[in-house]
N, C-alpha and C positions, 0 to 999 in steps of 0.2 A: 206819359211823362211830359205833358204840355206845360213845362215848368216856367219858361220865360225868366229872364233875369229881372224882370219887373214884377215878378209873381207876388201875389198876396195870399194869405192863408184862407180867406173867405172871398167868395165871388158873388157880389150882389145880383148880377145878371149876366147873361151870355153876351150882351152888347158891350158891357163894361170890360169883360174879359178880352173880347176882340179888340177893343180900343187899346187896352194895355199891350196886347201883342203887337199892334201896329206901331205904337210908340216905341217899343223896344227895338224895332228894326230901323228907326230913323237914323241917318248918319249923324255923327257928331260934327259940330262946327270946329273951326280952328281954335276958337277961344275955349270951347268945352274940352278939347283934346289937351289943353295945357294943364288940366286937372283930371284926376281919375277918381272914381268912387272906391273907397276902401271896401274890403270884404264885409265889414260890419256896417254897410250903408243903411241909412234910414229908409222907411217905406218909399218904394219907387225904385230902389236900387236892387242889387242882386240878392237872392236868398242866401243867407249865411248867418253870421252872428248878429247880436243885438245892434240896433241902430245907434249911430254916433252923431248924426246930423248931416250937414251939407257936405258937398264934395271937399276933399282934402287936397291941398296943394302939395306938390312934391317938395320935400325939404331942399333948402338952398345948397346944402353940402352933398347933394346926390347928383351924379351925372346921369342924364337921361338920354338914351339912344332909341329913337323911335323908328318904327317901320323898317327894321332890319330884315332883309329878305333871307330866309333860311333855305329857300330853294331858288337858285339863280334862274332868272327868266321864268319864274313859276306863276301860279295863280295869284291874283291880288290879295287873297286871304292868307297866303303863305308868308306871313311876316310876323315879327315879334317886337315888343318893346322891352328894353333892358334898363333897369335902374340899379346903379352901382354907387355905393358910398365912395366919395372921391378920395378919402384917406385910408381906404381899406385895401388889403391884398390877400390872396388865397381865401377868398370869401366863399362860405357856403351859399348855395343858390336855391331859392324857392321858385319853382316853375308853376305859375298860375294858369289854370285852364278854365275858361269861362263856361258857364252853362247856357241853356237856351233851347232845350229839346232837339238838339242837333240841327236846328234850322234857323236860329237867330242868336243874337248876342255878339259881343266883341271883346277884344283884349283890354279895352278901357274899363271893363266892369270887374269888380271884385278883386282888385289888386291889393294885396296885403301890405300897404305902405308902412304900417306901423313896425314892420320887421326890419326896415332899413336902419332905424335908430338902434336896433339890437345887434347890428353887425352882419346882417344878411344882405346879399344882393337878391333882386327879384326880377324874373323874366315873366312876361305875360304874352301868351301866344294866341294868334288867330289860327284857325284851321278851316278847311273847306267844309261847308255845310251840306246838308243832305240834298238841297236843291242844286248844288254844284257838282256833287259826285256822291255815289253811294259808298257804303262800307266796302273795303277797308281804308278808304281815302283819309278818314279822320285820324285813325291811329297811325297811319303812315306819315301824316303831317306832324303829329306830335313827336314821333320818333325822329323824323328829319330835323325838327327843332332841337331836340336833345343832342343829336350828333353835331349839329352846327355849333351849339353852345360849347360842347366839349372841344371841338376843333379850334375855337376862338377863346378858350378859357384864359390862356396866358395874356392875350391882348387886353382882356377886360378885368383881369385880376381875380378870376374865379378859381376855386378849387374843383377840378373835374371829378374828384372822388367824393364830393359831398353835394349831390343834387337830390332835391325832394320834389315830388309832384303833388300838387294840391288843387282840388277842384270840387265843385258842388253840382249835384244832379248830373246832367250830361257831362259836365266837366269832371265830376267824381267818377263816372264810368270810364272816361279816358285816362284819368290818373290811375285808376285801378288797373286798366289795361296795360299802361306803362309798367306798373309794378309786377303783374303776373306774366308778362311776355318778355321780360328782360333776358331770359335764358333761351330765347328762340329768335332766329333772324327772319322769321316768316314775313314780318311787316317792315323790314328794313329795305327800302328801295331808294335809289338816287345817289347823292353825293356823300362823301365822308363815311363811307362804309367801313373804313378802318377804325372808326370811333364806335364804342358801344352805346346803345340807346337805353341802357339800364339806369334806374334811379336807385338811390340808397334809402329812401323812405317815401311812404305814400300817406297823404291825408285825403280821405274819401268822405265827403259830406253827402250823404243820402243819394249815392249814385246807384243806378240799376246794375245788376250783376248777372241776372239770368232772365232775359226777356220772356222766355216761354212760360215762366211761372208767375208773371206779374198779375195777370187778370185773376188767377186762382186765389190770390191773396189780397186783392185790392179791397179798400174800404167800400162800404155801401155808398153808391153815388160817386165813387172816385173815378179817376181817369181810366178809360178803356185803352188797352194796348194791342189787342189782337186785330182790330179792324185795319183795313188797307190804308186808311188815312191817318193812322196813329204815328207819332214821332218815330217809334221803333220800326214800324213797317216801311215808312218813308226812308229811313236810314238803310234798311236792308235792300229795298227795291221791290218789295212785294209783301203781302200779308205774312206775318212772321210764322204763323202756324202752318202755312203752306210751303214755307221755306225753312224747315227746321234745321237742316244741316248748315245752311248759310247763317242762320240766326245763331246757332251754337258757336260758330266761329267768331261772332261778335261779342260773346259773353266773357267777361274777365274770369269768371269762375272756371271756364274750360281749361285755362292754362296754369292753374295753381300748382306749384311744385315747392319742395323744401328750400329751393334756392331763392325764393321771393324775398324782397326786403320787408322790414317791419311796416305794419299798417296801423293807422288810427282811423276808425270808422265812427261817425256820429250820425244819428238818424232819429227823427221824431217818430213816436209810435202812433201819431194821428196824421201821417202824411197821406193826403188824398191823391197824390200824383205818382210818386214812387213808393210802393208798399214797403213798410218797415221790414217785412220778411226778406226783402232782397239783401239787406245787410246781414240778417241772421244767417242766410245761406252762405255769404262770403266769409263771415267769421268762422262758421263751422268748417268750411273747406280749408281755410288757412290754418286753423288749429289742428285739423287732422294731418296736415302736411308738416306740422311743427314750425310754422312761421309765426314769429312774434306778432301779436295783434291785440289792440285795445279796442273794444266795442262799447261805445257809450250811447245808451238810449235816452233821448230827451223826452221826458214824460209829458204827454199832452201836446207836444209840438207837432206842427204840420210840416210843410215843405220849406224848411229853413226858418229864417227870422227867429233864431233861438234866443230866448231871454234868460237861458240858464248860463251863468258865468262859468260853470264848470267846462263848457265847450272851449272857451277861449283859453282857460288855464291848462286844460289837457293838451291842446294844440301847441301852446308855447313850450310846455314841458317835453312833449314828444319830439318836437323839432330840435330843441336844445340837446336832448339825449342822443339823437341819431345823426345830427349834423354837427354837433359840437366837437371840440370847444370853438366858440366863435373867436376869431383872431382879434388881437388888440388893435385899436385904431392907431395909425401912425401919427 
């Protein structure tokens, strides 16, 4: 799942791929941080919906709170950005979780700024990457961020009962983990333990769900996941097939119960990095448990960059249904 937020659907050469990976890891300048790339960024941005062009400035009527530490005295990656319409109150919140093969990417990528004008607040979180700490550090960070946001909901005008997690690829995996582990406290560590880390809806774009089955269903010539240097093995801390119990603990599908929130899953059936079958597995598990789920296959699409307008409309309708009604602006 060597996805990278700067991922393209075709790779002309290995050298070009390595260059893209290195560029994705470069820190942003202060000027670049004044803008973020929306989730439907043009080529060079994160894999997601169709391109809309250059970086999008944050609207003037939105309050921006950057680099809020959700773990006091924690790692430099344990911070989030929060975007809140200034004239809103009791706002539903979209929590954006970036992708990047668990080893790159940042909270400036893939932020769905277009939802601010629709009456949502948006949080975008960083989390420790696999070179900083192995699993379960990543889901522990996501849950710590959710608890922090709930604890500070009144301060920022958020409705603590209307949180949605949204992510692509590695971010989709973590969004799904938030969804399926909401009824367990296994990964809740640190502060604000009086606050639940549940979310009320999940948007999972092509996230892996069962690492151990990825290679069995990969496309010919697609990304290998069993080797020791794969993103999944680096996340676990060793080759996944040699650490099956630990790997199963990192799979969202392991934790599916009837108490899980509604899911929207979108995945291209020509994805060379995260096999489409991963989403098939998750949908089947959710349906068997009686969890509301919409699974949309993007025909002929690879790892994101969807040109199908149905993806955007399904996402908007799903969030409105499960986080609505959006409050009136003051």
